[in-house]
C-alpha positions, 0 to 999 in steps of 0.5 A: 457167154451170158444169157439172162431171162432169154431162153424162154424166147429162143425159137430153137434151144438146141440150135442156140446151145450148139452155136454157143458151144461152137463159139466158146473157147475150150474150157469156156463157160455159158451162164444162163439165168431163167425162171424155172418152169417147175418153181412157184413163179414158173407155174404162175407165169405158165398159168397166166402166159396167155393173158400176157403180151410179154410171156404169151410167146414164151416157152418155159423150161425146167432146170432138168430140161435145160441141163439135158439140152446142154448135155446133148451138145457137149456141155458139162460140169454144171454148177447151180445157184438159185434165188427168189424163194417167196412170192414176188409181193412178199419179198421185202429185201434182197434174197440170198442165192443158195447152191443147187436148184429146186427151191428158188424160182430163179435159177442160174446154171454155169456149164463148161465146154 
């Protein structure tokens, strides 16, 4: 299952993750891509969300919060990638993806059932 830039618009993250866990085959993967709330871009989005028609209804999560919620429903074996290491107006070329999280604003988590 793939979810990209959607978890911030989900009304009930726990229920969503439980349903995905239910439908996945044993050993199947959930891949989530999102803007980390604790990143520079996440903080900027959070700061201006009330002025945005798009993000006004969004709930941003940190990577640690997402992993915690995934773990609660049974996901394990987490793998992380990150990108967007500069301000959006500073990026001139495609930025590479790095392992782990904590530096890049956009994080991808792969979690195994």
